[in-house]
N, C-alpha and C positions, 0 to 999 in steps of 0.2 A: 481604561485598563484592560488588558487582554484576559481572556478566560484562563489560559494556560501559558506559562512562560518558562522556558529552559534557558539558563545562562551559563555557558561554558561548563556543561555537565560532563563529569568524568566518572566512569564506573569500571573498576578493575575486578577481575576474578584471577587472583594470583598475578602471574606475569601477563595475562591477557587483558587488554583494554577493550571492553565491550562497547563503551561510549567514550569518544575521544574529543572532548571540547564541544559538545553539541549545544547549539543555541538556536532557538526557534520560538515563535509565538503562535497561539491559536486564538482567533477572535471569537467573541460571543456569537452564537448562532451559525457558526461556520462548520462545514464538513472538511476536515483536514486529514490528509493521507500520509502515512509513513510507508514509503515504498522502498523495497529492496529485496535481494535474495536472502536465503537462509544465512544466518551469521552476520547480517548487516547491523544488528543492534535494535531491531524493531521491538521485540518482546522485552528486552532489557529497559528500553525507554518507557514502554507502557507500564511495566511493573514499578519502575521508579516514580512515574507520574501518580500511580495509585498508592504510593507509600508502602509497597510490599518489599522494598529493599532499600538499603542505605547507599547513597552515592559517596564517592571519595572526594569529589571537589565540585565546585559550582553551586548553583541553586535552582530549585524548581518551585513554582508557585501555581496552585490550582485554585481559581477563584479567590486569589490573594491569600491562600493558606499554604503553609508548609506541609507537605503530605506526610512527613514523619512526625514532626512536633505537634501538628494539629490534625492527627490522623482521624479522629472522630468526626471533626467538621467535614473533612474531605469525603469520608465514606458515606456521610449523610447526603452529599450533593452529587456524588459520582456513582454511576453504574458501570460495572466492569464485566465484560464477557470474555473469558479466557479462551485459549486455543482449543482446549479439550472440553468435551461435554462433561460438565461437572454437576449435573442435577441428579435426582434420585430416581433410578430406573424402576423401582417397585412402588413409586407413587404415580398417581394419574397427573394429567396436565393441570387440572384444577388444584390438586393437592400440592403440587410443586409450587405453583404461584402463591397459594395461601401460605405455605411454609416461608417463602422468601419475604412475603409481606409482613409476617409476624416477627421474623428476626430483625426486620428493620423498624419494628414498632408501629407498623401501619395497621390500625384496627379496622377501620371502615373501608375495606379494600374491595368489596364485592362488585361495586359498580365499575371501579377501575379495572378489575380483572376482566369483566365482561367486555369492556371497550378494547382492551389489549387482545383478547381472544378474537374479537371481530376484526381488528386491524390486521392481525397475523393469520386470519382465515383458519383458526384452530377451534372455533366454537363447536363444530359438530364432532370433534374428536376429544372433547374435554374430559371424558371418562376413560380415555385410553391410557395405559401405562406408558411412561416415558421410554422404557426399553423397547416398546413395540412401534416406535415412531421411526420414520425415515430420517436420513441425515439432515435434509432440509427442514423437516418439521422439528427436529431436535433443536436446530439453531434458532428457529422462530420461537420455540418455547423458552430457550435460554434468554433470548432478547426480551420476551414478555416478563420473565422473572427479574431481569436486570432493571426493567422500567417500572415495576410495580410501586416502588417508593418515590416515583416522580423525580428522578435526579435531573439536575441542570446540565450535566455533562455525561455522555456515555462513551465508554472506551472499549473498542472491539479489537481483539487480537486475532487477525486472520480468520474472521468468522465464516468465510465461504470456502476455505481450503477443504477439498474432498467432497464438496457439495456439487450435485449435478447442475448443468447449465440452467435448466428451467427453475429449479429451486433457488439458484443464485440470483436470477433475475427477479423472482418474487421477493427475495430477501431485500434487495436494493430498493424495490418499490416501497416496502415497509419503512426502510430507513428514510426515504424521502418524505414520507408522511410525518415522521417525528421531527425531521429537519424543519419542515414547514411550521411546526409548533414552537420553533425558537430554541430547540435543544442543540447544544454544541456536541458535535460528533468527532471523535478521533478514531481512525480506523487504520490498522496495518494490513497490508496485503502484498503478496509477491506478484499479483496479476496487474500488469501495466495497463490493461484495458479498463480495469476497475478504477485506476487512478484518474482516468478522465472524468469520472463522476464527482471528484472532489473539487472544492473551490480552490484550494492550494495543496501542494504536496511537497514533501521533503524527500529527495532521493538519497538514500543511505547506502553506504558501503563500508564495511569493516569499521563500523562505529563512528563514521564521519558523515557530515552532511555535504554531499557533492553539489546539490543545487536545491533551491527552495523558491517556488513561485507558482503561479497559475499554470496548469498543464498547457494551455494554449500559448502562453508566453514562452514556456520552456521549449516548445516545439519550433518556435521561430527565433530562438536565442543563439543558434549556432551560425557562424559565418560560412559562406560558400554555398555550393549546390550539391544536393544528394541525388545520385543516380541509382536506379535499379538496373543491374546488368545481367543478362541471360547468357550463361556459358554452359558448356557441356560438362566440365569437371571443375566445380567451384573450389574445391580444396587446392587443386593444382594451380588454378588461376590466382587464388589468394596468395599462395606462396610466391608466385611470380611477381605479384604487385608489391610484396612486402618491401618496406624501406625505400620505396621510390620517392624522391623528393617532391614530385608533382602530385602525389596522392596523399591527402590529409589522413585518411583512414579507410580501411576496407574490411568488411565483415561478411560472414556467410549468413544468409537468411533463407533457409530451406534449400532449394536448388538454384538460388540466385545469389548475386553479390550486391551489397549496398556499398557504394563507393562515394566518399566525400572528396570534392575538389574545392580548394580554397579560391574559388572565383565566384563572385555574386552574379555575374552575367552568365546566363544559362548556355548561350551559344559558345562563349569563350571557354566555359568549363567543359562543354561537350567536346570541343576540339582538343583540350588537354587530355581528356579521358581517351579519346580515339588514338592520340599519339602514344599515350602510356601503354595501352593494351596492345597496340601494334608492336611497339618496341619490346614488349615482354613476350611476344609470340602467342598471344591469346586470341582464339577464335571467338568472336562475339556474335551471339544470335540476335541481339537487340538491346537497346538501352532506352530508358525514359527517365526524365527528371521527376522526382516524387517529393511529396511533403514528408518531412521527418516524423516518425512516430516517437513516442516517449522511449521506446526501446532503443531507437537510434540515438536519441539524446543521452540516455544512460550510458551506452557504450562509448559514445564520443567523450562524455565527461570522464569516464574511467581512463580513456586513452590520454587525454590532456592532463589529467591528474597524476598520471604515472602509476595508477593503482593496479592496472592489469594490462597485459599485452596479448593474452590468449583470447582468440575470437569466441571461444565457448565459455568465457568467464561468467557470463550472466545466464547460463543455461537454467538456473533455478529461479530466475525472475521470468515468470511465464506470461504468455498471452493466452487468454481463455475466452471462450464464448460466454456471453452474458445476456 
């Protein structure tokens, strides 16, 4: 039995459907990513998972418990780290962890606290007030507080948003340590490079699951050949290639275009690309076949799904150094 299961979950806020028939499973000991831009439904899915809001249709099970009807059992086995820092700024690191241990009914927590401080590299700062911590240290403190009652599942809602690259890398190292202990981790993020660290991911857009699989399998799931094309005026070149039947899709990536050709043979695809750009009057500085990134996959799935046609539609789904 899966650690977490969503079956045709629907959540509405008035006329807005935040979740539209979401189905997915998370296996025991797995790191699972909910990936998508702002408004994709990631936070709604996480809050529903934690029993913090009622769903309108479908079902959710967390360690075989209903998060609403059996909320006490779920809160005893799930640790939740929200988007915003929600600890007490006028308490020290030690005091915050002690407070969360006690509200979860953990009495003999001192050894556990010391281990968590060591793992998060916060031991030498344990007397510092939470308000005096950097963004990365605050997130590591929040993670320590989340884990002090030894949950079987931890749920993290965009924990690295606004955190500097060095702190983000350290945070992921800490997560990998907990993953090695068999803890199930569900994490939401808009950063597609972070999605590569997950065993499986669900690509979300406007409350729907566009794709669900291992990152490596998603990157090889699209038919055809992807080219990186160097041009002087990417926006103009994109407009010229629009609606050409020989071009599966074209998107702007910085000062270049990524162009999909529906031909698996690279040389045949290159010939199609050369013909299309020549017919469109585009001066090409160079082309090379490339391996699709998750961002390429996300954009291609949006295009085939009919959910978006604007090449900047995924601007809020970011790539970030880690």
